[in-house]
N, C-alpha and C positions, 0 to 999 in steps of 0.2 A: 681288172686289167683285161683289155681286149687281146685276143689271140686268134690264130687261124683255126682253132678248134672251139671257139666260143669264149664267152666271158669266164675269167678265172678270178676266184676270190683268194687273196693272200692274207695270212694271219701270221703274227710273230709276237714273241715276248722279248724280254731283255737278253735272252740267251741266243735266240736265233729264230728261224722260220719254223712255225708250228703247223702251218697248213697251206696247201695249194689245192683248191677244190674247183672242179668244173661245175659251174652253176647249173648246167643242164644234165649233170650226172645222175646216176641211179641213187646215190646216197646224197640227201640234201646237205648242203654245207651247214656248218653249225651257225647258230645265231651268235653274232659277235657284239660284245659290249666293249666299248673302248673308243678311241679317237681314230677317225678316218684320216690317215696321213700318208698320201702317196709318196712323199719324200722318204719315208721310212723304208720303202721298198725299191728304191732306185737300183740297188745292187741286184736284187732278184729280177726286176723288170728288164734290166740291161742284159743279164745272162739269158733270160727266157727269150728275149728278142733275138739274141745271137743264135740261140739253139734253133728257133723257128726259121731263121735265115740260113740254116745249115752252116753256121760259122763257129759253133761251139759243140764239142762232143763230151765235155766233162764239166759238171757244175762245181764251183768252189764257193760254197755258202755255208754259214753256220746253221745247223739244223737242230731243232728241239722238239721232235715228235713225242707225243704222249701215248702210251699203250702198255699192254702187259709185257712182262719179260719175254714171253714167247713172240709176241708181235714185234717187239724191238729187235729180236734176234732175226726174224724173217726179214724185216725191213733193212737191216744191216746187210744181210746176204743179197738182197736185191741190188744194193749199191755196188756190188762186185760184178754184176753182169755188164760186160763191155758194151759200149755204144755200138749199135748195129747188129748185136747178137741177141739171141733168145735162149731161154732155159725153160724147162718144163717144171711143173709143180713138184714132180718127183725129184728132179735134179736139185731143187732148192731144199727139199726135205732131206735128201742125202747129204747135202753140203752142211746142213746144221746138225747132222747126226741123228736124224729122226726119219729113217727110210720108210717107216710105215705111216708117215704123217702128211702125204700130199694134200689130203682134204683140209687138214688144219692149216697148212701153208696157204691153200687157196682162200680160206676164210680170212687169214691175217692179211694176205695180199689185197683182198677186197676192202679191207679197212685201213689201208695205207692213207694217212692224212696228208702226205706231201707227194701227190702224183707228179709225174713227169721227172722231177728231180730225183725222187726215189722211184726208179723206173719199173713200176709194177706192170706197165704195158709190155715189157719184154718177157713176160712169163706166158707161156702157151701150153696147150695140152700135150701130153706125152706123144700123141700121134701127129703133132705138128699143127693141129688146128687152133684157130683163134677161139679162145673160150672167154667166158664172162669178163667184163671190164666195167668198173663203176662209172667210167666216163662214156660208156657205149662202145660197141664193137667198131663202129665207123671211125671214132676217134682213135681207137687202138690201132686200126689199120693205117690211119693217117700218120700217126707217130712212127710206126714201124717202117712205113714207106719213106718218110722223111729221112730216117736214119739210113735206110738201105740206099737211097738215092745219093746221099752224101758219100757213102763208101764206094758206090759204083755209079758215078754220074753218067748220064747219057752223053754219047759223043756228039 
């Protein structure tokens, strides 16, 4: 799927969306066996288009990420970060009851298979700095700027 931040690869199973990968990201998208069927992603494509047009602030899609129990816990916590806001890795670690685990949270964050919808781009360093992002820091800044501009449009 084309997007303002480059090509996106979408994957799903019978339960829901299993992946949203930036083709140009740090982590190569998985090789995909199956049928290429854009019609199977109409709901995802429509919501992503509305998000990039600053018309959607919350996704409503069935998700089916695959990961360890810890990763799933981190990814669930990411979904609680409100649109246009950020949290630090330490904030997420505290939220899931592991205050000594911001590094582990960072690793799980970096392995999030459903970027944008599971908003790993909203996680920043404790000092407010933009830190690593599998889709590249430029894309992270673009997504954060998009959300910020939606909340505080220029007059």
